[in-house]
N, C-alpha and C positions, 0 to 999 in steps of 0.2 A: 670116156674121160670123166663123166659125171658120177660114176659109181661110188668113188671115195667120198665125194661131197654128199651124196645121198645117205650113205652109211653114217657119216659124221652128224648129219641132221636128225635122221629118224632112228638111228641105232638099230637094235634087233627088231624093232617094230617095222622095219623095212619090208619084211615078208608080208605083213598085212597091207602095206601100201600097194605092192604088186598084185596081191590077190584081189583087192577092191577094184583096181584099175582094170585088171583082166576080166573080172565079172561084168563090169559096166560095158566095156568095149565089145564083149561077145554079143551083147544084145544090140549094140550099134551095128555090128556086122549082120546080125539077123535081120534087122530092119532094112538095111541097105539091100540085102539079098531079096527080101520081099518086094521092095520097090522095083528092082531090076527085072524080076520075073513077072511083075504085074503087067509089064509092057516090054516085049522083046525088042522094040525099037530103041529102047534106051541102051546106049553103049557105054555110058559112064555116069558117075553121080552128078556131073554138071548137066547132063541131059534131063534127068528127072527134076533137078532144081529149076531148070528153064521151063519145063512143062507145067509143074505144079505151082511155082511161085512167080514165074515170069522170066523173060529174057535177061533182065538185069541180074537176077539171082544166079543164073547159069554163067553169065559173064564174070560176075564177082567171084563165084566159087572157082571157076577155072583159073583165073589169073592169080588169086590168092594161093591156090594150091601150087601153081608154078613158082610163086615167090617163096613159099615155104620150103620147097625142095632146093631152090637156089641157096637159101640161108643154111639149110641142112648140109648141102654140099660144101659150103664154105666152112662150116663148123667142123666137118669131117677132115677137111684139108688142114685146118688149124690144129686139130687133135693129132693127126698123123705127123705133122711137122714137129709138134712138141715131143712126141715119142722119138722121132728121129734125132732131135737135139739132145735127148737124154742119152741115147746110145752112141751118137756120133757128135760130140760137143763141138767139133771144129767145122761141122757142116753148116753152110749158110742157110738161112730161113728160105730165101727165094729159090735156092736150088732144090730143096726138099719139096717145097710147094709146087714148083714147076714139074718136077718128076711125078708127083702124085696126080696132078691134073692131066698130064700126058698119058699116064697109065690108065686112068679112069676113062679118058676119051677113047683110047685104043680098045678097051674092053667093051665099051658101048657101041663102037663101030663094027664089032665082030658080027658074024651071022647069028641068027636067033638060036640055032642049035648049039653053036660054040659058046654063046653067052649063057645059055641054060646049063651047059656042062660046067662052066667056070663058076657059076653061082652055086652049084651043088658042092663043088670042092671047097669054095670059100666058106660056105655054111658048115661043112664038115670040120674045117680048121677051127671055126669058132666053137663048135660043140666039143671037140677034143680038148681045146684050151680050157673051157669051163669045167669039164670033168677033171682034167689034170689039176686045176687050181683047187678043186674040192678035195681031191686025194692028197695033194701036197699040204693043204691046210690041216687035214685030219692027222697026217703023219707028224706035222709040226706040233700039234696039240699032244699027241701020244708020246712024243719024244721030249716034251718040255723044252722046245726050242726057245732060245733067247735072242732078242734083237740086239743090234749094236748098242742100243740105249739101255739094255738090261731088262726089257719087258719080256716076260715069259708067256708063250702061247698057252692059253688056257680057256676052258669054257666059262671060267668065272668072270671073264670080261662082259658076259651077258648081263650080270647083275651088279658087278663091282664098279662099273663106270657109268652109273646113273640109271641102271635098270633097263627095262624095255623101251622107255621113253626118256633118254638122257637129256634131251632139250625140251622136254615137256610136250604138250599137245601142239604148240606152235611149230616145233621141229618136225613133228610127225606130219603135219599138213604141208610144211615146206618141202618135204621129200617128194610130194606128189608131182610138182612141176618138173622135177628132174627125172623121176622114175617113169613118167608117162612117155618120155622120149624112147624108151625101150620098146614101145608098142607102135612106133611109127611104121607105117606100111600096111596096116590092116585095111586101109581104104583102097588098097590095090585090087581088092575083090570087085570094086566098082569099075575098074578099068580093064579087067580081064574078061568081062562079059562080052566085049566086042571080038575077042580073040578065041573064045571057047566054041568048039564045034557044036556041043549040045549043052547050052547053059542051063536048061531045065533040070538036067541030071548032075552036071558038074558043080554048079554053084552051091546047091543044098548040101552035097556031099562034102565039099571043101569047108563050108562054114560050120556044119554040124560036127565035123571031125576036130574042131578046135579044142573042145574040152579034153579029147583023148590025147591031143598033143600038148596039153597043158603042162606035162611033166617037164618040158623044156624050160618053162618059166619057173617051175619049182626047183629045177637044177640051178637056174640062175639065182634064185633066192638063197639056195643052199650055199652057192658060191659066195654071196654077200655075207652069209652067216659065218662061214669059215674064215673069211677075211677079218671079221670082227673078233673071232676067237684068237686069231694069230697075233693081232696087234691091238693096241689101245684104240678105242673108237675115235678119240680125238685126233689120232695120227693118220686116219684114213683119208684126210683131206690134203695130204701132202704127196709129192711125187715119190715113187712112180705109181703108187696105188691109184691115184685119181685119174 
């Protein structure tokens, strides 16, 4: 939901926002992996917080992490409900919200094997959607597609609508608080330590492979760029792009 808002704030410089955040958080993951492997008794990041800083730190970290996921879950439900309202205007908000909560609860109550399988296919849907959006955006630019308001899809939107920093440096930095949400979940490496059969081999391999998998983030950035090519940057903060 925040992609359109991020593009409208940072403009084409959004690609730098994602690259900077990804670079910093990679080293956060490295540091977390080093801490977990320094003592195999650690089962999560709250464990080494308790050990190194004190019980209060572990307690605070654990509960704030839980609270963050509660807020994230509510935000996801709100976002899905908004999309449901767009496609089905007559659908009540509470019906869509309840359906989403029941679906998510059912998925999380499934067996670990089934949950992993569903996670794989849901991730595949996301990747296919991102690639499809990039292809469609490129086709729209090549065919000089025009929106209902008469705006033609063109690469010139990169510099005609305020350049790489349409809202200045303040807009660039404002994009960070929304873009960082795309990296939520990297801390899960700290919770998988307790479930990994051989953490000394699995954790370094998983963390060090992140730069290799960075092309997924680059595809996401390309996705944002083609949205910017296809429409005016100011209109990316409107439905259904956002």
